[in-house]
C-alpha angles and dihedrals in degrees: 000000000000125000089251092055092045091053090049089055091050091050088055089062102267122132129220088259090063095054125091099241137161100229132194134166141223123216131176140173120195100217137046096227116133093245091054091049088055088051090054092051090051091051091051092049093046096051094043091055092041093055098039096052092061107089093204094056131080114215118235116187111259134239125242138182125195132205096001128125121242093222092090134020098206098098097036098105098180093046090055090045088054090054090050092049089050089059088050090057097243095142142008105214139031126203120199135165102247144332092272089063088066095040141313087225112096091210094051093047094051096041094051095045089049090048090051091049089051087054090051096255127127128204130214115202096199104196092042091045091226119146113186089208087071112090093228094051096099094061092048090046092055091052096046095042089048089056091050091049092049089054089059090050092050091048090051091051092047091052092050091049091049092051092051092049092049091052092049089052091057097258117146110223131189131047115028093200108062115160109244096022139080112213119205128160089354091301126117125220125180121252102213097209093050092041088062090060091048092052090047091053093052095043094050094045096044089053086069096224099093131067124208095262092051090051090051089053092048092052090052091051090052092051100252118145134185124258088272092052095254131120115280112264124212093249092058092049092048090052091050091052092050097046110103091200088082090067092044099261131135114232123188143139093066092142137032125210112243098184127004090205098057093029089227116161132195118221108228126220113266089246089064097053118112108239132166140145110280119199089201091067115072111221120232097186131028121262089242093056093045092049093048093050092048093048088058090045092053092047092051092044092053090049090051091049091053090052091046091051088060091044092053091063092060101067132034096232097042109131093003101086108076137184115236092203097055106013089234127133123253114246125220122251133166141195132192124246133175090266094050138270121342116207121206140164132231133188112261090233090058091052090052101043110009128234092328089064096045124007094187115119127246119263122222121221093229090056091055091045090052094050096045095043092054092038094056091047092058105030108032109082105161112060091178089065091049091052090053092050095045092049088052091050095048090050093056094103092051093045090053088066094045120095099241096073090042089053092049092048094051093047089050090051091049091051090048091052091052089053090050090052090051091051090046091054091048092052090048094051090049090053095245091123132045119238092250093050090048092052093048094050093042091052091050090052091048092054091051091049092051092050093050095045090054090058095056099078092048092054093044091057092057096044096103096062108135119244117250100204118112096230094179092058091047092049092052091051091049093052088054091053094048093056085081091210092132096030125261118302114229091232093061094041092051090055092051092047113071097193142346112210118197103216124223094246091065117120140180089272101039133034120206111198135181107206118193116195123211087246089067096253117133122208126189114212130193109199119193106209093195095059097022087229128125145188128210141197129193126225 
């Protein structure tokens, strides 16, 4: 029975209980605690009995998700399977507890209920008394889903406020397992045996003769092991060197929330972190030793970045394949087979510390080519838009020498310096900085501002320089590539694709990828390595 006919029956005075429907249910709990698991079992029993006791309804086994937040639907496998089954016509009606069971995002709730209606399936949100078969349900759904979404926002704000208050009260938040410290009741105390290893790490690195891998080997020779009883890996040592707690400093504000609904965070530049000496944190090394070690670390890191910038020009996917777990790029590797060379990509953390550092599988270039080639065939409709984006991508090198990006970069640096001055003033008023230290830092920022502001007029004068790229020739070549007659070349695909994130749920048998196109569209792909087939969903 179609949605139109069902609504006609309801207008004639019938209720949903009078209609011959194939009915299923959806239940979800957002934690994996035992009491919540009991709640899920009760929901399943309740809805099974509720549906089966109605003589006009046919029971269809329900769908459940455990231990997953309602803020986003991306990782709720059974919810997404229910949506897919709805399109296959396996049931007519879904019963669920409330709107927040579907999603606390207004947009998600409305989009999915509309998608289900398009598939000929209605939804009954029992506690909210909203039946999407009713013609006025959409307005009520917007109101109720908006309330649910606002609850998430308020909870996010309350958590942030609580964190700030805890820090002001001298409580150390964050990781409970910090090498060298014992953390109890948000207070840190030094573990002497582990502190010896921390001092050894800083002393060896600050001497300038040892790299991180050599230090890891030296720790193993001296009998030191990680918290898990394994050999130290380079990533752990790097994190120890970069942690200001070891010199007795508080460090916070490393990330900024972009969206409380998706829980996406932006990692801030180190210059924007909030750092100051904290008497509540016992120092293991001196400030002088910590600063010397980190100066060497920065110098070596900048040198490595310069080398990587040259490396990225060699291969189409360099710098585009990223690890969700660590935020690091995948590095290219290759091995020889009878049929030739096979190219694949591994997380940088894996290459530094093995599977213990990053359990995510390697990704082969031919797998990415297969996914993207098929993906563009089915999802990209407007080739004119692609041409525009690809031309912009191929002109990146030229634009880097043009004045517009330089102007934007300098203005961004000026804005960043003003923010630093504001934070400096805030720290000074709270007593975290002495007057002399405030004056020294403020004067240094002022000199940097003066230098940058003097460069602006020079760049503005050269802004009208004409481009030298033959855009017509480039456009013709791109149209040839986008005919897809000889497949899609990795070079063109990599320019169209902004990033390819390998998600944490990936395994040796199945890759889960988040592909972001230069157009701004994001596509989630599940790739079965056994069948070389895949499915995708847009967000």
